[in-house]
SEMARLO-204144 format. One record per residue: x, y, z of N, C-alpha, C in turn. Coordinates in steps of 0.02 Angstrom, whole numbers, plus 50000, padded with zeros to 5 digits. Each point is the difference from the previous one (the first is absolute). Layout:
XYZXYZXYZ;...
END
This chain:
508565567349834500195004050047500434998650050;500655002650031500334996950047499965004050056;499944996050078499745002350046500625001950029;500045007150023500605002850033499795001450095;500605001150062499604999950047500505006350018;499775004950029500245005650025500054999450076;500695003750040500224999550049500165006250021;499935001150050500255008650042500204998050073;500465004750014500405000250056499384999750073;500234999550060499784999550043500075001650071;499875006750047500605002150059499874994550042;500615000150026500194995850070499465001450042;499814994750031499685001550078499954993150014;499785002250100500124995050016499344990949980;499555002949976499574995549958500374994849984;499904993950006500324994849967499844998649932;500254999349955499924999349911499294995150010;499684999149949499374996149999500594993749962;499644993450041500364993349975499905001049932;500404994949952500145000849937499374995949968;499834994350058499444996149960499255003050016;500095003150042499425006550009499965004049923;500395002049991499975003649923499964996749922;500144994050043499994995949913499155001150003;499634995650070499425000049982499385005249979;500315006550026499655006549978500185001549920;500504996449969500135003349939499465000049938;499955004249975499444998449937500054994249946;499584996050003500064992549941499955003149950;500384995849964499985001949913499584996049976;499775000149919499494998049976500384990450001;499604995449986500174993450016499764997449932;500354993249986500024997749926499134999150006;499575002050037499204997449996499995008149945;500285003750038499605007749961500325000049950;500664997249970500265002149943499514993749948;499904996550012499494994349971499385002549972;499515004350039499715003649989499965007449958;500665001149987500235005349948499484999649942;500254994149968499475000449922499345001750009;499524995850047499435002449985499915008550044;500335003650020499905003350025500015005849924;500454997749984500315004349940499375001349957;499844994749982499234996849954499385005750029;500134998050053499135003950026500325007750012;500595002850001499845008349991500144999849937;500174995649953500005000749905499285002749996;499664994550024499164999249984499765006050014;500125003950063499455004550013500165008849969;500534998949942500065006049942500095003850055;500245004450050500135004350024500565002449992;500215006149986500845003250011500195001050059;499705001950068500354999350053500294995450005;499874992849969500194994450014500704998249984;500155004549947500654997149955500595001650057;500055004750042500564997250044500154994250025;499334996650017500104995050052500244993349945;499675001149951500094995649961500864998349977;500195006649994500695000849972500344997850059;499865000350044500534995750062499884993650034;499384996349974499904992949985500404997149937;500105005049943500274999549940500824996850025;500045005250032500754999450037500154993750037;499584998950039500184995350055500044992449956;499514999649950500034993349949500524999049966;500355007649989500504996349967500604999850035;499935001050071500484999350037499984992950005;499264997550026500094992550019500034996949953;499845000249922500464995149956500635000849983;500365005050010500785000049974500174996350015;500554996349923500484995650013499684993449974;499345000350014499514992849970500095000149927;499564992449986500214998649932499225002949990;499885000049928499435004349974499434993950020;499395002450003499344994850021499754997449932;499924995449988500025001049915499174999050021;499694997850014499364999150008499475008349990;500445004249990499815007149967500085001849951;500394995549946500185001649930500134992049958;499464999049972499844997149972499605001349939;499664998449960499605000149933499455006150013;499894999150047499245003150034499965008250021;499605003149988500015005949992499945004550072;500175006249996500115004050067499745007949976;499845001650058499645007749976500395005550071;500145003649975500125006850063499475000850022;500045004450063499495000850013500315006250068;500545002049986500335006250064500525000049955;500185004949993500885002749962500025008650030;500505001549992500455007450025500395001449956;500405005650003500395002449936499584999749950;500485000449943499695002649946499544997549961;500034991750042499424997749975499255001050033;500045004750039499405002050051499435005049952;500514998049919499105005949954499684994149958;500074993950014499744995649986499124997850032;500185001450074499335000650036499615006249975;500605007149982499365003849990499735000349941;500424995849947499644999649922499374994750030;500134995850027499604993350010499375006050010;499895002650066499595002550022499565004349954;500345004649952499685002049948499834997249961;500314994849960499654997549970499274994250028;499995000150054499374995050035499565005450004;500155006850010499465004450010499485000649911;500425000749976499674998549920499794995849990;500334994149989499844992049973500164994350038;499954998150069500074996350037500584996050031;500204995050012500604997150024500725001649964;500484999450015500644999149974500434999050028;500804993949991500224996750036500574996749951;500584999950049500574997849975500424996450035;500494995449958500404996150053500444995349961;500294996150019500354994849946500074992550022;500354997549951499904992750029500724997449988;500484999150047500814998450002499904994350018;500484995149932500144991250029500625001850006;500274998650064500735000149984500354991650006;499604994849987500034993349975500465002349930;499395001449947500045002049932500285005149979;500075005750046500215006849984499575003249969;499304998649984499495002449975499825007350026;500015005249970499455006350039499625002149962;499505001550025499335004649978499785007750029;500125004349966499555005850056499495001649957;499154999450027499585001249995499575007350030;499675002749947499325006950041499464996749959;499404998050028499405002449975499625007050013;499625000649947499795007950007499335001149986;499445003850020499244998749983499814995550012;500064996850064499794994550028499984995249949;500554998549994500544995549946499684998549931;499835004749981499655001749919500905001749974;500515002150016500615002349965500614996950044;500334994949983500594997450026500695000449968;500465003350044500545000849972500474994450038;500434997249950500454993050037500705003249955;500394998150056500765001149950500444992350037;500264994149953500374995550029500715001949990;500404994950035500565001149991500364992250069;500675002850004500284990950051500295007050047;500454994650034500325003550082500464994650032;500215002350017500764996750028500225002650073;500274996050022500285003150100500655003049986;499845005350029500795006050008500154996850062;499714997650048500055000350066499654993650024;500204994250043499484994450004499754999350071;500315006550038499794999550083499535006550015;499684999950036499555004649999500365005250038;500005006349968499425002149955500354998649927;499644994949973500094997949940499975003849926;500344999949975500065006049951500094996549924;499645003249978499874998649918500165004749946;500254994249921500105005749951499374999249956;499675002849964499404998949981500185002149916;499654996949967500045002749920499314999849970;499685003049972499205001649974500134997849931;499814998449945500104998049959499315001549946;499535001250020499335000249947499405004150056;499675002949960499305001950025499534999749958;499324998850051499224999249947499595003250029;499595002449961499235003850043499524997049962;499495000050055499484995649964499315003850040;499594998749921499185003950013499674994250008;499654999450075499564994949994500344994849989;499634994449977500254994349985500184995449931;500025006849949500474997749926500375004449984;500025007650011500605005049964500685000550038;500444999049944500494998150080500455003749933;500575003650024500415006449968500604999250035;500704998649959500574997650030500325008750036;500395000550045500195004250031500705001649989;500235003749995500785002649996500275000650059;500084993850043500094999450070500734996750015;500445000250021500734997650028500245003050018;500694997350012500525001750052500124996350068;500665003850034500294997050057499605002450056;500034995950077499755003150052500214996350051;499795002450058500174996150048499494999250062;500164994650048499675002250055500064994450061;499955004050071500204995250038499335000150066;500124991550009499154997350031500385001350107;499765002850011500175002550069499564994950043;499494996549995499624995650038499554994549950;499914995750022499554995649948499674993650065;499504997749984499724994750026499294998549948;499674995650006499444999549979499285004849985;500285004350056499285004249996500395008449984;500665001549983499865005549995500834999849979;500145004349959500715002649975500035007649991;500785002750019500165005949985500604999749967;499825006649946500664999949962500205009050009;500474999549989500505008249997500274998549924;499765007549985500394999149925500275008249991;500205001349947500275008149994499235005150000;499454997350009499455003449987499534999950061;500404996450059499874999950066499834992750020;499375000950046499944992950036499154997250008;500134992449977499264998849988499974992950026;499084999750031499824996750038499584994649940;500124994349997499714994849933499524995750060;499534996449967499514996450034499924995449952;499904991550005499724997449941499265002149960;499824999649940499535002149966499814995349974;499175001249980499794995749949499865002849924;500535002849987500175002949898500044994649983;499565001349921500274994249951500215000149945;500524995950032500775000049957499634997049942;
END
Protein backbone atom coordinates (compact mmCIF):
# COMPACT_ATOMS: atom_id res chain seq x y z
CA UNK A 1 0.00 0.00 0.00
CA UNK A 2 1.48 3.31 -1.03
CA UNK A 3 1.97 5.98 1.60
CA UNK A 4 1.01 9.54 0.70
CA UNK A 5 1.51 12.86 2.44
CA UNK A 6 -1.10 15.60 2.48
CA UNK A 7 -0.14 19.27 2.80
CA UNK A 8 -2.25 22.32 3.57
CA UNK A 9 -1.65 26.08 3.30
CA UNK A 10 -0.98 28.21 6.39
CA UNK A 11 -1.81 31.85 7.01
CA UNK A 12 1.20 34.18 7.23
CA UNK A 13 2.16 35.21 10.75
CA UNK A 14 5.00 36.82 12.57
CA UNK A 15 5.92 33.51 14.16
CA UNK A 16 8.91 32.03 12.37
CA UNK A 17 8.25 28.66 10.73
CA UNK A 18 9.34 25.49 12.49
CA UNK A 19 12.82 24.46 11.33
CA UNK A 20 12.87 21.66 8.77
CA UNK A 21 14.93 19.45 11.07
CA UNK A 22 12.24 19.69 13.78
CA UNK A 23 9.46 18.82 11.35
CA UNK A 24 11.40 15.73 10.29
CA UNK A 25 11.85 14.60 13.88
CA UNK A 26 8.09 14.73 14.45
CA UNK A 27 7.19 12.89 11.23
CA UNK A 28 5.41 9.61 11.83
CA UNK A 29 7.79 6.68 11.24
CA UNK A 30 7.03 4.15 8.54
CA UNK A 31 7.14 0.36 8.96
CA UNK A 32 10.70 -0.90 9.20
CA UNK A 33 12.20 -3.97 7.52
CA UNK A 34 11.77 -5.79 10.84
CA UNK A 35 8.04 -5.10 10.70
CA UNK A 36 7.86 -6.47 7.17
CA UNK A 37 9.75 -9.62 8.15
CA UNK A 38 7.19 -10.29 10.90
CA UNK A 39 4.23 -10.15 8.50
CA UNK A 40 4.23 -13.86 7.49
CA UNK A 41 4.08 -14.98 11.14
CA UNK A 42 1.39 -12.39 11.87
CA UNK A 43 -0.57 -13.60 8.86
CA UNK A 44 -0.45 -17.19 10.12
CA UNK A 45 -1.41 -16.08 13.63
CA UNK A 46 -4.53 -14.34 12.33
CA UNK A 47 -5.41 -17.22 10.01
CA UNK A 48 -5.10 -19.68 12.90
CA UNK A 49 -7.58 -17.67 14.99
CA UNK A 50 -10.30 -18.36 12.38
CA UNK A 51 -12.18 -15.13 13.13
CA UNK A 52 -14.10 -13.50 10.23
CA UNK A 53 -13.34 -10.06 11.70
CA UNK A 54 -9.64 -10.63 10.93
CA UNK A 55 -10.19 -10.92 7.16
CA UNK A 56 -9.52 -7.24 6.51
CA UNK A 57 -6.18 -7.36 8.31
CA UNK A 58 -5.30 -10.64 6.59
CA UNK A 59 -5.89 -9.05 3.18
CA UNK A 60 -3.77 -6.02 4.15
CA UNK A 61 -0.86 -8.28 5.12
CA UNK A 62 -1.24 -10.23 1.88
CA UNK A 63 -0.97 -6.96 -0.04
CA UNK A 64 2.15 -6.00 1.94
CA UNK A 65 3.78 -9.37 1.32
CA UNK A 66 2.96 -9.19 -2.39
CA UNK A 67 4.71 -5.84 -2.67
CA UNK A 68 7.62 -7.10 -0.58
CA UNK A 69 8.51 -9.85 -3.08
CA UNK A 70 7.48 -8.06 -6.29
CA UNK A 71 10.11 -8.60 -9.00
CA UNK A 72 11.94 -11.33 -7.08
CA UNK A 73 12.56 -14.86 -8.30
CA UNK A 74 10.34 -17.61 -6.90
CA UNK A 75 11.37 -19.15 -3.56
CA UNK A 76 11.69 -22.77 -4.66
CA UNK A 77 11.51 -24.04 -1.05
CA UNK A 78 7.74 -23.64 -1.32
CA UNK A 79 7.48 -25.60 -4.58
CA UNK A 80 8.86 -29.11 -4.23
CA UNK A 81 7.13 -32.47 -4.41
CA UNK A 82 5.85 -32.04 -0.82
CA UNK A 83 2.18 -31.21 -0.18
CA UNK A 84 0.73 -27.94 1.12
CA UNK A 85 -2.81 -27.26 2.31
CA UNK A 86 -5.23 -24.33 2.27
CA UNK A 87 -5.76 -22.60 5.63
CA UNK A 88 -7.56 -19.43 4.44
CA UNK A 89 -9.28 -18.35 1.24
CA UNK A 90 -11.50 -15.62 -0.18
CA UNK A 91 -13.48 -15.00 -3.36
CA UNK A 92 -15.29 -17.98 -4.84
CA UNK A 93 -12.71 -20.18 -3.10
CA UNK A 94 -14.43 -19.25 0.15
CA UNK A 95 -17.10 -21.93 -0.35
CA UNK A 96 -14.46 -24.55 0.52
CA UNK A 97 -14.18 -23.66 4.23
CA UNK A 98 -17.98 -23.48 4.41
CA UNK A 99 -18.31 -26.96 2.90
CA UNK A 100 -15.48 -28.19 5.11
CA UNK A 101 -17.28 -26.98 8.24
CA UNK A 102 -20.52 -28.66 7.13
CA UNK A 103 -18.71 -31.93 6.46
CA UNK A 104 -16.82 -31.73 9.76
CA UNK A 105 -20.10 -31.32 11.62
CA UNK A 106 -21.27 -34.62 10.15
CA UNK A 107 -18.21 -36.81 9.76
CA UNK A 108 -14.95 -35.24 10.91
CA UNK A 109 -12.10 -33.27 9.40
CA UNK A 110 -11.77 -32.24 5.77
CA UNK A 111 -8.92 -30.41 4.03
CA UNK A 112 -7.51 -29.67 0.59
CA UNK A 113 -4.32 -28.47 -1.07
CA UNK A 114 -1.68 -28.98 -3.73
CA UNK A 115 1.80 -30.32 -4.32
CA UNK A 116 3.50 -28.24 -7.03
CA UNK A 117 7.02 -29.20 -8.08
CA UNK A 118 8.37 -26.45 -10.33
CA UNK A 119 11.55 -28.44 -11.05
CA UNK A 120 9.67 -31.37 -12.59
CA UNK A 121 6.53 -29.48 -13.58
CA UNK A 122 4.31 -31.99 -11.74
CA UNK A 123 1.09 -30.83 -10.06
CA UNK A 124 -1.19 -32.71 -7.67
CA UNK A 125 -4.45 -31.25 -6.37
CA UNK A 126 -5.88 -33.17 -3.42
CA UNK A 127 -8.79 -33.17 -1.01
CA UNK A 128 -9.54 -35.35 2.01
CA UNK A 129 -13.14 -35.75 3.15
CA UNK A 130 -14.76 -37.48 6.11
CA UNK A 131 -11.59 -37.71 8.17
CA UNK A 132 -9.48 -38.93 5.22
CA UNK A 133 -11.85 -41.82 4.49
CA UNK A 134 -12.44 -40.30 1.05
CA UNK A 135 -9.66 -38.75 -1.06
CA UNK A 136 -9.95 -36.92 -4.36
CA UNK A 137 -6.83 -36.19 -6.42
CA UNK A 138 -6.20 -34.51 -9.77
CA UNK A 139 -2.81 -34.75 -11.47
CA UNK A 140 -1.29 -32.58 -14.16
CA UNK A 141 1.60 -30.35 -15.14
CA UNK A 142 2.53 -26.69 -14.88
CA UNK A 143 4.91 -24.30 -16.58
CA UNK A 144 6.02 -20.72 -16.05
CA UNK A 145 4.01 -17.97 -17.69
CA UNK A 146 5.94 -15.25 -15.83
CA UNK A 147 9.10 -16.05 -13.83
CA UNK A 148 9.23 -12.94 -11.63
CA UNK A 149 7.03 -12.35 -8.62
CA UNK A 150 4.14 -12.38 -8.75
CA UNK A 151 4.99 -15.50 -10.77
CA UNK A 152 2.33 -16.88 -13.09
CA UNK A 153 1.81 -20.49 -14.17
CA UNK A 154 -0.25 -22.29 -16.78
CA UNK A 155 -1.65 -25.61 -15.56
CA UNK A 156 -2.95 -28.63 -17.43
CA UNK A 157 -4.88 -31.27 -15.44
CA UNK A 158 -4.87 -34.68 -17.15
CA UNK A 159 -6.46 -37.19 -14.73
CA UNK A 160 -8.43 -37.55 -11.52
CA UNK A 161 -8.94 -40.27 -8.93
CA UNK A 162 -11.51 -40.96 -6.19
CA UNK A 163 -10.31 -43.24 -3.38
CA UNK A 164 -12.38 -44.82 -0.60
CA UNK A 165 -10.25 -46.05 2.27
CA UNK A 166 -7.10 -47.86 1.17
CA UNK A 167 -8.40 -50.00 -1.66
CA UNK A 168 -11.40 -48.82 -3.71
CA UNK A 169 -10.24 -46.44 -6.45
CA UNK A 170 -12.23 -44.90 -9.29
CA UNK A 171 -11.07 -42.76 -12.20
CA UNK A 172 -12.63 -39.30 -12.39
CA UNK A 173 -13.15 -37.39 -15.65
CA UNK A 174 -11.14 -34.37 -14.49
CA UNK A 175 -9.05 -32.59 -17.12
CA UNK A 176 -8.44 -29.21 -18.67
CA UNK A 177 -6.36 -26.03 -18.49
CA UNK A 178 -5.98 -23.54 -15.67
CA UNK A 179 -3.68 -20.86 -14.33
CA UNK A 180 -2.61 -19.27 -11.08
CA UNK A 181 -0.28 -16.59 -9.70
CA UNK A 182 2.05 -16.84 -6.72
CA UNK A 183 1.80 -13.61 -4.73
CA UNK A 184 4.18 -14.63 -1.94
CA UNK A 185 6.22 -17.72 -1.02
CA UNK A 186 8.73 -18.81 1.60
CA UNK A 187 9.34 -22.07 3.46
CA UNK A 188 6.37 -21.55 5.83
CA UNK A 189 3.61 -19.89 3.81
CA UNK A 190 2.62 -19.39 0.19
CA UNK A 191 -0.16 -17.24 -1.24
CA UNK A 192 -1.94 -17.96 -4.52
CA UNK A 193 -4.32 -15.95 -6.69
CA UNK A 194 -6.51 -17.58 -9.34
CA UNK A 195 -9.88 -16.98 -10.97
CA UNK A 196 -11.38 -18.37 -7.77
CA UNK A 197 -9.78 -15.77 -5.51
CA UNK A 198 -6.85 -15.80 -3.07
CA UNK A 199 -5.68 -18.73 -0.93
CA UNK A 200 -3.11 -18.99 1.87
CA UNK A 201 -1.36 -22.35 2.20
CA UNK A 202 1.04 -23.96 4.67
CA UNK A 203 3.05 -27.23 4.57
CA UNK A 204 0.89 -30.32 5.10
CA UNK A 205 1.28 -33.88 6.40
CA UNK A 206 -1.02 -35.24 3.65
CA UNK A 207 0.23 -38.66 2.55
CA UNK A 208 0.67 -38.76 -1.20
